[in-house]
C-alpha positions in Angstrom: 38.4 19.9 2.6 40.3 22.8 1.4 40.6 20.8 -2.2 37.0 20.3 -2.6 36.1 23.7 -1.9 38.7 25.0 -4.6 37.2 22.4 -6.8 33.8 24.1 -5.9 35.3 27.0 -6.6 36.3 27.0 -10.4 33.0 25.2 -11.6 31.1 27.7 -13.5 27.5 28.1 -12.1 26.2 25.8 -15.1 28.3 22.8 -13.9 27.7 23.1 -10.5 24.1 23.2 -10.8 24.4 20.1 -12.7 26.3 18.3 -10.1 24.1 18.7 -7.7 21.1 17.5 -10.0 22.7 14.5 -10.7 23.5 13.8 -7.2 19.7 14.4 -6.4 18.8 12.4 -9.1 20.6 9.3 -7.7 20.0 9.5 -4.4 15.9 10.1 -5.6 16.2 6.9 -7.8 18.3 4.7 -5.2 15.2 5.9 -2.7 12.6 5.1 -5.4 13.9 1.8 -5.9 13.4 0.7 -1.9 9.9 3.0 -2.2 6.6 1.3 -2.0 2.9 2.8 -2.2 1.1 1.9 0.3 -2.7 2.2 -0.7 -5.0 1.9 2.1 -7.1 -1.2 3.7 -10.3 -0.5 2.2 -13.0 -1.9 5.0 -16.4 -3.0 3.8 -19.5 -3.2 6.3 -21.2 -6.8 6.7 -24.0 -5.4 4.6 -21.2 -5.0 1.6 -19.8 -8.2 2.0 -22.9 -9.8 1.6 -23.7 -8.1 -1.6 -20.2 -8.2 -3.1 -20.5 -12.2 -2.1 -24.5 -12.2 -3.4 -25.1 -14.0 -0.3 -28.1 -13.2 2.7 -26.3 -11.2 6.1 -26.7 -14.2 7.9 -24.9 -16.3 5.2 -22.2 -13.4 6.1 -22.3 -14.5 9.9 -21.9 -17.8 9.4 -18.6 -17.7 7.0 -17.3 -15.5 10.2 -18.5 -18.2 12.8 -16.8 -20.9 10.8 -13.9 -18.6 10.4 -14.2 -18.7 7.0 -14.0 -14.7 6.8 -12.4 -12.8 9.5 -14.0 -9.5 11.1 -12.8 -6.7 12.4 -14.8 -4.1 15.0 -15.2 -1.0 16.6 -18.2 -0.7 19.1 -20.7 -2.2 17.6 -19.5 -2.0 14.0 -18.2 -5.0 12.2 -15.9 -4.5 9.4 -14.3 -6.9 7.3 -10.8 -6.0 5.2 -11.9 -6.0 1.1 -8.9 -8.2 0.3 -9.1 -11.0 2.9 -12.9 -11.0 1.6 -11.7 -12.1 -1.8 -8.8 -13.7 -0.8 -11.2 -16.3 0.8 -12.9 -17.5 -2.7 -11.5 -20.7 -3.6 -10.6 -22.3 -7.4 -13.4 -24.4 -7.5 -11.6 -27.6 -9.6 -14.7 -29.0 -12.3 
């Protein structure tokens, strides 16, 4: 430990600043490798889903009953996750 303190003591302020900057930069870059920013989930109402798909509210209800869409609720309110609605669309082979 004494040897490490002596080594730090012999550094100029500029060298110490560069050493500190390198350590912080390396740790920050390591953190960035594993960090994945989360985007908040966007919820749509039944009406917004109907407008997005260009269908009636009854069609949204039928899609939900047939388990083509998954609904989420709070109280009497019904919501759909935008990503799930978009992923429910399937490619047609023509």
